[in-house]
C-alpha positions in Angstrom: 0.0 0.0 0.0 1.2 3.5 -0.9 0.3 6.7 1.0 0.9 10.2 -0.2 1.0 13.1 2.2 0.8 16.7 0.9 1.7 19.9 2.6 2.3 23.5 1.9 -1.1 24.9 0.7 -2.6 28.1 1.9 -3.7 31.6 1.2 -1.5 33.9 -0.8 -1.9 37.2 -2.6 -1.6 37.5 -6.3 2.1 37.6 -7.3 3.1 35.6 -4.3 4.7 32.2 -3.9 3.9 28.9 -2.3 5.8 25.6 -2.2 3.8 22.3 -2.1 5.4 19.1 -1.0 4.4 15.5 -1.4 5.9 12.6 0.5 5.2 9.0 -0.6 5.5 6.1 1.8 4.7 2.4 1.9 5.7 -0.4 -0.5 7.4 1.6 -3.2 10.1 -0.3 -5.1 9.9 1.9 -8.2 7.6 4.5 -9.6 6.9 5.7 -13.1 6.0 9.3 -12.3 4.9 11.7 -9.6 3.1 14.9 -10.1 0.2 17.3 -9.3 -3.3 17.7 -10.6 -5.6 20.5 -9.5 -9.3 21.0 -9.5 -11.0 24.4 -9.2 -14.6 24.8 -8.3 -16.9 23.9 -11.2 -14.0 22.8 -13.4 -12.5 19.4 -14.3 -9.3 18.2 -12.7 -6.3 19.1 -14.8 -2.7 18.1 -14.9 -0.4 20.8 -13.5 3.1 19.2 -13.6 4.7 15.8 -13.6 8.2 14.4 -13.2 9.2 10.9 -14.2 11.7 8.7 -12.4 14.1 9.6 -15.1 13.7 13.3 -14.4 11.6 14.3 -17.4 9.2 17.1 -16.6 6.0 18.3 -18.2 3.8 21.3 -17.3 0.5 22.6 -18.4 0.9 25.7 -20.6 -0.7 28.0 -18.0 2.0 27.4 -15.4 5.1 27.2 -17.6 7.8 29.7 -16.4 6.0 30.1 -13.1 5.9 26.6 -11.5 8.8 24.2 -11.0 8.5 20.6 -10.1 11.5 18.8 -8.4 12.1 15.4 -6.8 14.2 13.5 -4.4 14.0 9.9 -5.5 15.9 8.8 -2.4 13.1 10.1 -0.2 10.3 9.6 -2.7 9.3 13.2 -2.4 8.4 15.9 -4.8 8.0 19.6 -4.5 6.1 22.1 -6.6 7.5 25.7 -6.3 4.8 28.1 -7.4 5.8 31.6 -8.2 3.9 34.6 -9.6 0.6 33.1 -8.5 -2.6 34.2 -10.1 -6.2 34.0 -8.9 -6.9 31.4 -11.6 -4.4 29.1 -9.8 -6.9 28.8 -7.0 -7.8 25.1 -6.6 -7.3 22.0 -4.6 -4.0 20.5 -5.6 -3.6 16.7 -5.6 -0.4 14.8 -5.6 -0.2 11.5 -7.5 2.2 8.6 -8.1 2.1 6.0 -10.8 3.7 2.6 -10.6 1.8 2.4 -13.2 -1.1 2.0 -10.7 -2.3 5.4 -9.7 -2.2 6.6 -6.1 -3.6 9.9 -4.9 -3.1 12.2 -2.0 -6.0 13.9 -0.1 -5.4 17.3 -1.7 -4.3 20.6 -0.4 -6.1 23.9 -0.9 -4.3 26.8 -2.6 -6.1 30.1 -2.6 -4.8 33.1 -4.5 -6.7 36.2 -3.5 -6.1 39.8 -2.3 
């Protein structure tokens, strides 16, 4: 069984920064990728950023240049550094891991508002 624990959400003003972290624990011998989805009220869940075990990263166009995903394979953790935050970044952010079976965290709220 794999568990994912997220931290780092909160309230921030437009233009500010937040750093999300996700720690995976349990029976993890290998993973394909880890990343973050988000879901805003009334909208579908969308992929924000992903990093593979080989270090390849992908980002949704709306966050390119503002968000950076990084990993520590030795600790099975990933971080999402979010800069220049906008109100449209407001959402619940979910960490995931694929082995390729999918595992999800509980989600952490990010609110960007003045």
